[in-house]
C-alpha positions as CSV (number, residue, x, y, z in Angstrom):
1,M,55.0,169.7,69.0
2,R,54.2,172.2,71.8
3,A,52.9,174.7,69.2
4,H,50.3,172.1,68.2
5,G,49.2,171.0,71.6
6,G,51.3,167.8,71.8
7,V,51.3,164.6,69.8
8,R,47.5,164.4,69.4
9,G,47.2,168.1,68.4
10,C,50.0,167.7,65.8
11,A,48.4,164.5,64.4
12,A,45.0,166.3,64.2
13,D,46.6,169.3,62.3
14,V,48.4,166.9,59.9
15,A,45.1,165.0,59.2
16,S,43.3,168.3,58.7
17,E,45.9,169.5,56.2
18,Y,45.7,166.2,54.3
19,G,41.9,166.6,54.1
20,D,42.3,170.2,52.8
21,H,45.2,169.3,50.4
22,P,45.1,165.6,49.6
23,E,47.5,166.0,46.7
24,T,50.3,166.8,49.2
25,A,49.8,163.7,51.4
26,A,52.0,161.3,49.4
27,P,55.0,163.6,48.9
28,R,54.9,164.6,52.6
29,M,54.8,161.0,53.7
30,R,57.7,160.2,51.5
31,W,59.6,163.1,52.9
32,A,58.8,162.0,56.5
33,R,59.7,158.4,55.9
34,A,63.0,159.4,54.3
35,L,63.8,161.7,57.3
36,V,63.0,158.9,59.8
37,E,65.2,156.5,57.7
38,E,68.0,159.0,57.7
39,L,67.8,159.6,61.5
40,Y,67.2,156.0,62.6
41,G,68.6,154.0,59.6
42,A,71.7,152.7,61.5
43,R,69.6,151.6,64.4
44,R,67.1,149.9,62.1
45,A,69.8,148.0,60.3
46,V,71.0,146.5,63.6
47,H,67.5,145.5,64.7
48,R,66.0,144.2,61.5
49,S,62.8,142.3,61.7
50,R,60.9,140.2,59.2
51,D,58.7,143.2,58.5
52,E,60.8,145.6,56.3
53,W,58.4,148.5,57.0
54,A,58.7,148.3,60.7
55,L,60.4,151.2,62.4
56,V,62.5,150.6,65.5
57,A,62.3,153.4,68.1
């Protein structure tokens, strides 16, 4: 995060890459979602909401 100038800089870099290479957007987002699910899956299972797509931080 520091290398990209924090959260906003990182988000801007990601958005720029998606604009330059839109064919990679879906696979990258699937990877990111799977990683978040792996890291926070147990916590999410305990705090389930009606919205199955919501992530609990």
